[in-house]
ROKE-436071 format. One record per residue (C-alpha): residue in one letter; x, y, z. Coordinates in steps of 0.5 Angstrom, whole numbers, plus 2048, in hexadecimal, padded with zeros to 3 digits. Each point is the difference from the previous one (the first is absolute). Example, Ala and Ser with C-alpha at 12.3 -4.5 7.8 and 13.67 -1.06 7.14 Angstrom:
<gulos>
a8197F7810/s8028077FE/
</gulos>
This chain:
<gulos>
x7C279F858/x8028047FA/x8037FA7FC/x7F97FD801/x7FC8067FE/x8048017F9/x7FF7F87FE/x7F9801802/x8008077FB/x8047FC7FB/x7FB7FA800/x7FA8057FF/x8038037FA/x8017FA7FD/x7F97FD801/x7FE8077FC/x8058007FB/x8017F97FE/x7F97FE7FD/x8008077FC/x8077FE7FD/x7FE7F97FF/x7FA8037FD/x8038057FB/x8057FB7FE/x7FB7FB7FF/x7FC8057FC/x8068017FC/x8027F97FE/x7F87FF7FE/x8018067FC/x8067FE7FD/x7FD7F97FF/x7FA8027FD/x8038057FB/x8017FE7F9/x8068017FC/x7FF8067FB/x8058047FB/x801807802/x7FF8067FB/x800807800/x7F9800801/x8007FC806/x7FD803806/x802802807/x7FB7FC803/x8037F97FE/x807802802/x7FD803807/x7FD7F9801/x8067FE803/x804806801/x7FB803804/x8007FB805/x804802807/x8067FB801/x8007FE7F9/x8087FF7FF/x8057FB7FC/x8067FD802/x8058007FB/x8057FB802/x8017FC807/x803804806/x7FE8077FD/x7FB805803/x7F97FF7FC/x7FF8067FB/x7F9804802/x7FC8007FA/x7FA803803/x7FD8077FD/x7FD805805/x7FA8027FC/x7FF807804/x8078017FE/x7FF7FF7F9/x7FA804800/x803806802/x8067FF7FB/x8018047FA/x8007F97FD/x7F97FF802/x7FD8007F9/x8067FB7FD/x7FF7F97FF/x8047FB803/x8037FE7F9/x8028077FE/x8057FF805/x8017F9801/x8017FF7F9/x8047F9800/x7FB7FC803/x7FD7FC7FB/x7FB7FB804/x7FD7FE806/x8037FD804/x8068037FE/x8067FC7FD/x8067FE804/x8068047FF/x7FC8077FE/x804806802/x7F9804802/x804806800/x7FD8077FE/x8038047FB/x7FE807802/x8058047FC/x7FE7FC7F9/x7F8801802/x801808801/x8058017FA/x7FA7FC7FC/x7FB804803/x8038077FF/x8027FE7F8/x7F97FE7FF/x7FD807803/x8058047FC/x7FE7FC7FA/x7F9802801/x800807802/x8078027FF/x802801807/x8007FC806/x7FB801806/x803804806/x8017FA805/x8037FB7FA/x8058057FF/x802801807/x8007F8800/x8058007FA/x804805803/x8017FC806/x8027FA7FC/x8058047FC/x803802807/x7FF7F9803/x8047FD7FA/x806804801/x8007FF808/x8047FB804/x7F97FC801/x8007FE7F9/x8077FD800/x8007F9800/x8027FC807/x8077FE801/x7FD7F9803/x7FB7FF7FB/x8018047F9/x7F97FE7FE/x7FD805805/x800807801/x802803806/x7F9802802/x7FA8007FB/x7FA804800/x7FC7FB805/x805800805/x7FF807802/x7F98017FE/x7FD7FA801/x7FC7FB7FB/x7F9804801/x801806805/x8018057FB/x7FC806802/x7FF8077FD/x805806803/x7FA803803/x7FD7FA804/x8017FF807/x8027F97FF/x8068037FC/x802805806/x8007FA804/x8047FC7FB/x805806800/x801800808/x8017F9800/x8058007FA/x806800804/x7FE7F9802/x7FF7FD7F9/x8078037FF/x8037FD806/x7FE7F97FD/x8068007FC/x804806804/x7FF7FD807/x806804803/x7FE8067FD/x7F9800803/x8037FE807/x804807800/x7FA8047FC/x7FB7FE805/x803803806/x8028067FD/x7FD807800/x7FD7FF7F9/x7FE7F8801/x7FD801807/x7FB8057FE/x7FE7FC7FA/x8007F9803/x7FE802807/x7FB8067FF/x7FE8007F9/x8038067FE/x7FF8017F9/x8048067FF/x8067FD802/x8047FC7FB/x8007F97FE/x8057FC7FC/x7FD8027F9/x800808802/x8087FF800/x8027FB7FB/x7FA8017FC/x7FA7FB7FE/x8037FD7FA/x8078037FE/x8047FC805/x807800800/x8067FD803/x801804807/x8078017FE/x7FF8037F9/x8008077FE/x7F98017FE/x7FD7FC806/x804805804/x7FE8067FD/x7F97FE800/x8007FF807/x804806802/x7FB8047FC/x7FA7FD803/x802803806/x7FE8067FE/x7F97FE7FE/x7FE801808/x806804802/x8008067FC/x803805804/x8067FB802/x8017FE7F9/x8008077FD/x806802806/x8037F97FE/x8008017F9/x804807801/x8067FD803/x8057FC7FC/x7FE7FA802/x7F98017FD/x8028047FA/x8047FA7FE/x7FA7FB801/x7FC8057FC/x8057FF7FA/x7FF7F8800/x8067FE804/x8007FC807/x808801802/x7FD805806/x7FC7FF805/x7F87FF7FF/x7FB801805/x8007F8802/x807800801/x7FF805806/x7F97FE802/x8007F97FF/x7FC7FC7FA/x7FB7FC804/x802801807/x7FF808800/x7FF803807/x7FF807803/x806805800/x7FF800808/x8007F8800/x8067FE804/x8017FA7FB/x7FF8057FA/x8068007FB/x7FF808800/x800801808/x805805802/x8037FA804/x8017FC7F9/x8018057FB/x8087FF800/x7FF7F87FF/x7FB8027FA/x8058057FD/x8067FC800/x7FD7FB7FB/x8028057FB/x804805804/x8067FD803/x802806804/x7FA803804/x801806805/x7FB804805/x7FE8057FB/x7FF7FB7FA/x7FB7FD804/x7FC806801/x7FF8017F9/x7F98017FE/x7FE7FC7FA/x7F9802800/x801808802/x7FD8057FB/x8008077FF/x7F9801802/x8007FF807/x803806804/x7FF7FD807/x8037F97FE/x8058027FB/x802808801/x8077FF7FD/x7FD7FD7FA/x7FB8057FF/x804806801/x8057FD7FB/x7FB7FE7FB/x7FD807800/x806804800/x8037FC7FA/x7F98017FD/x801808801/x8077FF7FD/x7FD7FD7FA/x7FB8057FF/x804806801/x8067FE7FC/x7FC7FE7FA/x7FB806800/x805804800/x8057FD7FB/x7FA7FE7FB/x7FE807800/x8068037FF/x8027FB7FA/x7F98017FD/x800808800/x8077FF7FD/x7FE7FB7FA/x7FA8057FF/x8048067FF/x8067FD7FD/x7FB7FD7FB/x7FD8077FE/x8068037FF/x8027FA7FB/x7FA8017FC/x801807800/x8078007FD/x802804806/x8087FE802/x804801807/x802807800/x807801802/x804806802/x8038047FB/x8077FF802/x7FF7F87FF/x7FD8017F9/x8058057FE/x8067FC803/x8057FD7FB/x8007F8800/x8067FD803/x8067FE7FC/x8007F9802/x8007FD7F9/x7FC7F9800/x7FE801808/x7F98027FF/x7FD7FD806/x801802808/x8027FB805/x7FB7FF805/x8007F9804/x8067FC800/x8017F97FF/x7FF7FD807/x7FA805801/x7FD7FC7FA/x8027F9803/x7FD802807/x7F98027FD/x8007FA7FB/x8017FB806/x7FB804804/x7FB8007FB/x8007F97FF/x8007FE807/x7FA804801/x7FD7FD7FA/x8017F9803/x7FE802807/x7FA8037FD/x7FE7FA7FC/x8017FB806/x7FD805805/x7FA8027FD/x7FE7F97FE/x8007FE807/x7FD807803/x7FA8007FB/x7FF7F8800/x7F98017FF/x8018047F9/x7FE7FC7FA/x8078007FD/x8037FE807/x8007F87FF/x8028007F9/x806805802/x8027FB805/x8007FA7FC/x8048047FB/x805802805/x8017F9802/x7FC800806/x800803807/x8077FD803/x8038027F9/x7FD807801/x802800807/x8077FF7FE/x8008057FB/x7FD805804/x806800805/x8058007FB/x7FD8067FD/x7FF803807/x8087FF801/x8028037F9/x7FB806802/x803802806/x8077FE7FE/x8008057FA/x7FD805805/x8057FF805/x8068007FB/x7FD8067FD/x800804807/x8077FE802/x8038027F9/x7FC807801/x802801807/x8087FE7FE/x7FF8057FB/x7FD806804/x8047FF807/x8077FD7FD/x8018027F9/x7FC8077FF/x800801807/x8038077FF/x7FD8027FA/x7F97FD800/x7FA805801/x7FB7FD804/x7FA8047FE/x8038027F9/x7FD7FE7F9/x8037F9800/x7FE7FE807/x7FA7FC800/x7FE803807/x7FA8047FF/x801808800/x7FB8067FF/x8018007F9/x7FC7FA7FF/x7FA803804/x8018067FB/x8007FB7FA/x7FA7FD802/x7FC806801/x8028027F9/x7FE7F97FD/x7F9801803/x8008077FD/x8027FD7F9/x7FB7FA801/x7FA806801/x8038047FA/x802806805/x8078007FF/x8067FD7FB/x8037F9801/x805801805/x8087FF7FE/x8027FA805/x8077FE802/x8047F9801/x7FB7FD804/x7F8802800/x7FC7FF806/x7FC7FA7FE/x8077FD7FF/x802801807/x7F97FD802/x8027FA7FC/x8077FF803/x7FE801807/x7FA7FC800/x8047F9800/x803802807/x7F9800803/x7FE7FA7FB/x8067FC802/x800801807/x7F87FE801/x8007FB7FA/x8077FD802/x7FF800808/x7F97FD800/x8037FB7FB/x8057FE804/x7FB7FF806/x7FC7FC7FC/x8067FC7FD/x8037FE807/x7FA800805/x8037FC805/x806804801/x7FC807800/x7FB7FD805/x8057FF805/x801808800/x7F98027FD/x7F97FF803/x7FB7FC7FB/x7FC8067FE/x8068027FC/x7FF7FA7FB/x7F98027FE/x8028087FF/x8067FE7FC/x7FC7FC7FC/x7FC8067FF/x8068057FF/x8037FB7FB/x7FA7FF7FB/x7FE807800/x8068037FF/x8027FC7FB/x7FA8017FC/x801808801/x8077FF7FD/x7FE7FC7FA/x7FA8047FE/x804806801/x8067FE7FC/x7FC7FD7FA/x7FB806800/x803806803/x8077FF7FE/x7FF7FD7FA/x7FC8067FE/x805805802/x8067FC7FC/x7FC7FD7FA/x7F98027FF/x7FF807800/x7FF8037F9/x8078027FF/x8037FA802/x7FB7FB7FE/x8017FA7FF/x8077FF802/x806804803/x8067FB800/x805805804/x8007FB806/x8037FB7FB/x8058047FC/x801805805/x8008067FC/x7FB8057FC/x8018047FA/x802808801/x7FA8037FE/x7FC7FB805/x804802805/x7FF8087FF/x7F97FF801/x8007FB805/x805803805/x8018077FD/x803803807/x8057FA800/x8028027F9/x801807801/x8047FF806/x8047FB7FC/x8018057FB/x802806805/x8057FB803/x8037FD7FA/x7FE7F9802/x7FB7FF7FA/x8067FD7FC/x8027FB805/x7F97FD801/x7FF7FF7F8/x8017F87FE/x7FF7FC7F9/x7F97FF7FF/x7FE7F8801/x8017FC7FA/x7F97FD7FC/x8027F9803/x800803807/x7F98047FF/x7FD7FA7FD/x8027FC806/x7FE805804/x7F98017FD/x7FF7F8801/x802800807/x7FC806801/x7F97FE7FD/x8017F9803/x801804807/x7FA8047FF/x7FC7FB7FE/x8017FC806/x7FF806804/x7F98017FD/x7FF7F9801/x801800807/x7FC807801/x7FA7FC7FD/x8017FA805/x800805806/x7FA8047FE/x7FC7FA7FE/x8027FD807/x7FE806803/x7F98007FC/x7FF7F9802/x801802808/x7FB8057FF/x7FB7FC7FD/x8017FA805/x800806806/x7F98027FD/x7FD7F97FE/
</gulos>
């Protein structure tokens, strides 16, 4: 019964459709036969073209066995197009007569046409129109894309031409309803050449919303791959563009990703770390709660193992999108960031104020010609009979070598670390290229980190050996040669503050000053925080066996913020104390030659000088002054280190400023 009904309906449809089709075909044939051949010129009207092309079903068979090529022009489509005022011959410039000659390519050269239009407009008014300029920019991007490259199987044709994506006549303005419809259906256009990707995309979270529900807010192919500057998916530029495009919709998630090492390296322009689509898939993206998603809690081990061979429970609970603003979700990160912020503000508020007051007071005394007032017994004491030994030894060779290694390792750590920490800064990408790229920077950073911690540990072992074994019975733990804080340091600080305010004389100091002791003990805190967090980040899989996942987020904060504190402090406060205060400017070479002139020693270490004279030990401290050659090389080395340190200070402060601007914008 159903079969008979189907045949009846088919017969009825044929009775209605066949006469209409035959009539249309007969009309077309009659029109073709009645047409007189004529020559096509630049003034040929559209009516003569549409005489044939407006007829529905108008097509041509290029060769036997192939599909007929549809040549029908839908007038409703053409009327709504931005080209509705164009003559057909303005685009189809290779048509010379009707009927058309055999072998004619009949290809429209959109690029040449728009380029000529822009040049003509510029010659006429000195500038091109907004739409022409926009099209010209699109052409430039297209010419650099993979679509403009020749096909492998047919080098005479591009991989994709303008009409392959935009169609022949359906070119609409950006604000039109037709363009919005084209936008929603554009994945189907891309799927004509990329069917596998379309099949995956249309079942994804993005694709199903666009193709099934018409959601304009969800991304289509062009939103991720750009409209014209399409690159090979494996190319660096294409991967960076796709990763950055995720942030157009997922601003908060991308901002938190950009704060991780993965995101920082990507921001610098390298793709050797995980991008958004490495974890969330490029076309088959799904919700995190979807059991088949790569980021689902049951699948994260497989996802992470793509890059990290060994994963552990703690490692898998790392929060790639954790932030320091949401206390409810990420309390550890919130507390760590606020604690480090308070530390940074407190340290610099205190020590920058100290340095500023010191500078102002010392400069005022220098301008007035006032000198450091020494005790009467120091001024009247006869010079020691040491002949040519007129300098006082202060730092032995091993101390100076350790200081140099420490300084060099910090500078390498500074350049490589700041470049990653402030990947958004205007200088970051150039610096990364100068340093050899992300992978080279990672190796250099770790090597410098080993040197940094190694020098500290060797120094610590040497000091403990000296105190606990060599001088165990004679060393005074709170004596003048001890670096342990003592009450005298507090009295010296109070006296310095009075001097800053003009309420007292400049204090006379001993072997170690209170600011030198701070400089010495600060690395103990710094090495513990920077070194410990660095090891956690260097060996995440191993650390994840014993530590929870939030430790990695906190370690990232501590490592970056404490390093920033160290760099800014060293190359501002420490440089001021040692080199930039008026009495030392522009450079003090004592840390390179190890000794200082006796007269300077009297002023800088008055209390130690008096004790050495009183105990008869001054002559044993006297050494030959450094040679001119040693002084020259020391100054070259010193100014080089000063310049490098000040460069790092500029990078750090400009990076902080960039972060503040981004925060408020």
